[in-house]
C-alpha positions as CSV (number, residue, x, y, z in Angstrom):
1,M,-5.3,-54.7,-49.0
2,S,-2.8,-53.3,-51.2
3,R,-1.3,-49.9,-50.7
4,G,-3.2,-47.0,-52.1
5,K,-6.7,-48.5,-52.1
6,K,-9.3,-47.0,-49.8
7,L,-11.7,-49.0,-47.8
8,D,-15.2,-47.7,-48.3
9,L,-17.4,-48.2,-45.2
10,F,-20.8,-46.7,-44.5
11,I,-21.3,-46.0,-40.8
12,G,-24.2,-43.9,-39.6
13,A,-27.9,-43.3,-40.1
14,D,-30.0,-41.3,-42.5
15,I,-31.2,-38.0,-41.1
16,D,-34.5,-38.5,-42.9
17,D,-35.4,-41.4,-40.6
18,G,-37.6,-39.1,-38.5
19,W,-35.3,-38.4,-35.6
20,K,-37.2,-37.8,-32.3
21,E,-36.1,-36.5,-29.0
22,V,-36.1,-39.2,-26.4
23,Q,-38.0,-38.2,-23.3
24,S,-37.6,-40.6,-20.4
25,E,-39.8,-40.5,-17.3
26,R,-38.3,-39.8,-13.9
27,K,-37.2,-42.7,-11.8
28,S,-39.4,-41.7,-8.9
29,A,-42.3,-39.3,-8.8
30,V,-41.8,-36.2,-6.6
31,S,-44.6,-35.8,-4.2
32,N,-46.2,-32.4,-3.6
33,E,-47.3,-33.4,-0.2
34,I,-45.7,-31.3,2.6
35,L,-45.0,-32.9,5.9
36,E,-43.5,-31.6,9.1
37,P,-40.1,-33.1,10.1
38,S,-41.5,-35.5,12.7
39,K,-43.6,-37.2,10.1
40,H,-40.8,-37.9,7.7
41,F,-39.4,-41.5,7.5
42,L,-36.0,-41.0,5.9
43,M,-33.6,-43.6,4.6
44,F,-30.0,-43.8,3.4
45,K,-28.6,-44.9,0.1
46,K,-24.9,-45.2,-0.8
47,E,-23.7,-44.9,-4.4
48,K,-20.4,-44.8,-6.1
49,R,-19.9,-41.9,-8.6
50,R,-16.7,-41.7,-10.5
51,G,-15.0,-43.9,-7.9
52,K,-16.1,-41.8,-5.0
53,T,-18.8,-42.5,-2.4
54,V,-22.0,-40.4,-2.3
55,T,-24.5,-40.6,0.6
56,L,-28.2,-40.0,-0.3
57,V,-30.8,-39.2,2.3
58,G,-34.5,-38.9,1.6
59,E,-37.2,-38.7,0.6
60,F,-38.0,-35.2,1.8
61,H,-41.5,-33.8,1.6
62,M,-40.9,-30.1,2.3
63,P,-41.0,-26.9,0.4
64,K,-37.8,-26.4,-1.7
65,A,-36.8,-23.3,0.2
66,D,-36.8,-25.2,3.5
67,T,-34.9,-28.1,2.1
68,E,-32.3,-25.8,0.6
69,T,-31.7,-24.1,3.9
70,T,-31.5,-27.4,5.7
71,L,-29.0,-28.7,3.1
72,K,-26.9,-25.6,3.4
73,S,-26.6,-25.8,7.2
74,L,-25.9,-29.5,7.1
75,K,-23.1,-29.0,4.5
76,M,-21.6,-26.3,6.7
77,K,-21.6,-28.5,9.8
78,L,-20.3,-31.5,8.0
79,G,-17.7,-29.6,5.9
80,C,-18.6,-31.3,2.6
81,G,-20.4,-30.6,-0.7
82,G,-23.8,-31.7,-1.7
83,S,-27.0,-31.1,-3.6
84,Y,-30.7,-31.6,-3.6
85,K,-32.3,-33.5,-6.5
86,D,-35.8,-35.1,-6.8
87,G,-36.5,-35.1,-3.1
88,W,-33.1,-36.6,-2.0
89,M,-30.2,-34.8,-0.5
90,E,-26.8,-35.9,-1.8
91,F,-23.6,-35.5,0.3
92,Q,-20.1,-36.1,-0.9
93,G,-18.5,-38.9,1.2
94,E,-19.6,-41.6,3.5
95,L,-21.3,-39.6,6.3
96,K,-24.3,-41.7,7.3
97,D,-23.7,-41.5,11.1
98,K,-23.0,-37.8,11.3
99,I,-26.0,-37.0,9.0
100,R,-28.3,-39.2,11.2
101,E,-27.3,-37.3,14.4
102,L,-27.8,-33.9,12.8
103,L,-31.2,-34.7,11.3
104,L,-32.4,-36.4,14.5
105,D,-31.6,-33.1,16.4
106,R,-33.8,-31.3,13.8
107,G,-36.7,-33.6,14.6
108,F,-36.6,-36.0,11.6
109,R,-37.2,-39.7,11.9
110,F,-35.7,-42.7,10.1
111,K,-37.1,-46.0,8.9
112,H,-36.2,-49.0,11.0
113,K,-32.6,-50.2,10.4
114,H,-31.6,-47.2,8.3
């Protein structure tokens, strides 16, 4: 290309294409069934998010208010951050052994080898 000429490229899409909002389904269905702690069979998952480890525990079948209070007390005892999403509690860090002890004291059960 010589100096002074502009390269004309068309990049993009027409707005008149009939744009639609993409609505994806949830990865897992949240159950409305409420169980007492001794009937739960929890399991652990470990994920990396932005280079840091996140420990997931679930799936909980309790009213949201009860899970929020349980999560709050666990976060205070562990000294870490966390949240509750789609029936799973998420904790910042690799805390599987500590979480297991605290939940067993509250009467929860775990799947075999989890």
